[in-house]
Each structure stands twice: as structure tokens, then as C-alpha cells.
N, C-alpha and C positions, 0 to 999 in steps of 0.2 A: 287812441291807437291800441290795437290788440296785441297780445303776446304770442299769437300763433299765426304764422304766415303760410299761405297755401298757393302753390304755383302748379298749374296744369299744362302739360304739353304731351302730345302723342299718346293720349289716354293714360298718362302717368301723373299722379298728384304727388308733389313733394310737400310734405307738411313739416314745417320747421318750428320747433319750440324757441321762442325768442323773448326771454324774460331775464335780461342781464342782472347780475354777472354770471349766474350758474344755472339759469333756467329753472329756478325753484318752482315747485308745484303749488303755486298760489291758487286759491279757489276760483278766481276769475279765469285763469289760464286753463284749469281743468274743465270748467264749464264750456269755455270756448272750444277746447279740443273735442269734447263730447259732441257739440253742435256740428263741428266740421266733419267728423266721421259719420254721424247720422245723415248728413247731407249727401254723402257719397252713395248711399243706397238709392237715391233718386236721380243720380247724375249719370247719363249715358256717356258723357265725355270722360269719365273716370272708370278705368278697368282695374287699376292696381294703385296702391299708395305706398309711399316711403315716408317713414317717420324718423326725423333726425333732430339735432339740436344746433342752434347757432353758437358760434364761438368755439371754445375749447372744452365745453361740457355738454353732455346730453341732457341730464337733469340730476341735480344733487339732492332731489327729494323734496320733502315738505318745506314750505316757507315758514321757518320757525320765527322769523322776525315780524311776520304779519299774520299770526294765527288769529282766527276769529275769537271773540269773547264767548267762551263756552258756558259762562254763567247765565247767559241769556236763554230763557226757556226755548227749547226746540233747536237751538243753534248746533249743538253737538250732533243731533240726528241729521240735520241738514248737511253738515260738513261730511259726515260719514257717507251719506247717500251720494254726494257729488264725487267723493274720492272712490267709492265703490263702482259707480256707474261709468266712469270714464274708461276703465279697463274693459267693461263689457261693450262700450260703444265701438271699441277696436276689435275685440274678439267676435262680436256679433255682426260687424260690418260685412255686407255681402261681397265686398271686394277684398282680395288678398292684401295684406299689409306687411311690408318689409321694414324691420328696424335697422337703421344704419347708425350704429352707436359710435359717435365721434369722440366721446370722452367719458367721464364718470357717469354711471347710471346707478344711483343709490336710492334706497328706500322706495318712495313712490315712483322714482325714475325707473328702477328695476321692475316695478309692477307694470309700467307701460310697456317695457321691452317684452316681458313675459306674455303680454296679451297679443303680441304680434305673431304672424304666421312663420316668418323666416327672420333670422337674426344674423347680421354681419357686424363687424366692429373694426375699429382702427387699433393699431398696436398700442396706443396710449390709453385705451379705454379700460376702465375697471368697473366691477360689478359688486354691489354689497348691500347689506342691511345694517346701517350704522345706528339704528334707533336705540339699541341697548346703551349707547354711550350718552344719550340725552334723556334717559328715563322714559322712553317710549317703546312701543312694540312695532315690529315691521310686518310686512305682508308675507308671512311665511308660506301661506297656501299658494300664492302666485309663484313664489320662488321655487317651491317644491314641484311645480308643474314642469319646470325645465331643468332643474338642478338635481344632481344625485343626492340621496338621502343624507349622507354625512356632511357634504359640503353645505347644503342648505342650513343645517343645524349649526355648523361651525360659524357661518355668517351671522346667524341670528343670535347666537350666544356670545360671540366674541367681537362682532363688528368687522370681521375679516373681509378685506376687499380682494376679490379674485381678479387677476389680470386677464385681459382678453386672450392672451396666448394660452393660459391654463384652460379656459373654457373651450377654446378651439381644440386643444389636446384631448379634452374629455368628450368632445363631440357635441357640445351644447350649442355652439354657433357654427355657421357655415363657412366663415372666412375670418381671418385676422390679417389685416392689411395695413401697409403704410398709410398715413393720414390722407395723402394726396390721391390714393387709389380707391378710397372707400366709396365715395359717391359715384364715380364712374362704374365701379363694380355693381353697386346696388341699382343704378339706372339701367345697366345692361341686362341684369336679371329681371327688372321690372318690365322692360320692353319685350323680353322673351315671353313673360306671362301675358302681357297685353296683346301679344300677337295671336294668342289662342282664342277660342270661342269664349266670349264673356259669359255666356250661359253655362258653358262647361265649367269654367272656373268658379262660378257662383255655386253650382252643385257640388263641386269638389270641396270648396271651403265649408259649405254647409255640412257635408258628410263628415269631414275631419273634426269639425267643432262638435257635432252632435254625438258621434260614436265614441268620443273620448271617455265618457262615463257609462258606456253600455257594456254588456257582456259581448264576447266574441260573436255568438250566434245572432243576438239582437242587432249588433252593430253592422254585421254583414248583410242582414235582411234590409236594414235601412239604406245601406249603400246600393243594394240591388234595386230598391225602389227609385232612388235618384237616377240610376243608370237607365231604368225603363223610361222615366220621364224625359231624360235627355235624348234617348234614341229616336223619339218621334219628332224631335225639333228640326227646324230648318237648318240650324248650324250643324247638326249631326249629318244630315243628308248632304250638305255642302262640303263637309270634310271628306266624305266618301267620294263625291263627285270630283273634287279637286285632286284627290289622290289618284283616281283612275285617269283623269285628264292631264296629270302631271303639270299642275299649275298651283299657284298660291291660293288658298281659300279666301273667300270674302265672307266674313262672319257678320251677322246682323244682331246677334244676341237674342234670338227668338227661335 
């Protein structure tokens, strides 16, 4: 039995980390998660995904009790590759991904959250890089993508865990909700995204991901290129026709 559950309905995939008791980021779970998000690129029944955790924790980070034997030649490099690529399987996935953070997102768990496109959390969620307390280093680069300069360093240097309410106040996450309202809110947002042209959402995510490390000029040129590609598609023509005819569009993703 795997440690990642995937349920698909109405073009929305709910991906649940399920590795009790704290959804620790074991190597097999990370590889399974990579496989799941890679598969979404080839699935027409999935237009958007939600990543969440089972139980009271999103993910408490690396599985310190079951670390691979790094004395074996090549094992350290293999471990680092798996840990590195799981974040890119989410960030590079052609479908938008919403993180529904139901509890602690620490270390590698925070890295998974940072790779997602939109972040929402329950009021009991906390975010942190506790590696300093166990003689390790955290994913500062991933954290710095979504967190303010000083906060990211405070987390990395002290192990500070920021409550969801603080990140909402700072504008890092989109919502801070009572636990019972988290998944309904995330599902409502996911269904809104799924109702749009799947081709348009792919181009939109591709643009946002690609232009992040570009200059203003180069980034806007790239966006204009995607806009031009989209404008000649069936979905673009259908959107215009539906607007003129005052009806709901029927998107085909082409």
C-alpha cells in the first residue's frame, strides 16, 4: 500500500500524503508523489490538483527514523535527486496545484508547499525549517521564494515556526481557515480553475513558472508568445463565441 492517495472528480485531483503519524517525507513517498504529479501531465481528466495531508499534519519533513545509509556509494546523490525532483514535479506540472495545508508543514513539507501555485491553510497550521535543531540544513531557496527575506532567515537560523495566521497577515497564503472549512474552500477554488479552458490554464501556469527568473522585458515577451499561441486555439474561439451568445463555454483543451 502506498503513502500517497489520489482521488479524481470533476477534473479535480485531490492528492493526500498518508504516511502516519506525521506524513514524514520518506524516500518512497517522495518518489510516489513525483510519479503522481508527472502522470497529471498526460491525464485529460485532471485539470487542477490539490495537495494536502491526512490526519492532523501536512508533513513534518524528512523521515529521520528511516534515513538511507548514506555510506553506500551513490546513495547520498540518489537521495538528494529524489528530494530535489519532487518539488519540480509539482512546479513543472502542467496543471495548477493548490496546497491545502491542514497542519504542520516543516522542512521538506514546507518545500512541497512552496512548489505549489496557490497556498491555503487551516488555522492550526504552522510553517518552519526546523533542520537547525537536528544538525541539518533546510531548503532555504524554496522558502525564500514565498517568504519575506528576514522571516526565511529567522526560520532557518532559529527553527521558528510561523503560524498560518502570520503568513496570511503577511500575504504569503490566500486564506487562513477553520479546519473544517479548509478543504471545501480549496475544492471551490479548484472547481473554479477547472471550469476555465484547460489549455489557457496550462499556458498561464507555464508563463508564471517560466518568467519568474526572467527580466521584465524578456518575461513579458514570453507571455506575449503564449498569448499568441492561445489566441488561435479552439478554446479561445469558443470563449468568444460563448460570451457573444450568452452561454457557458464548452472547452476541449485544444
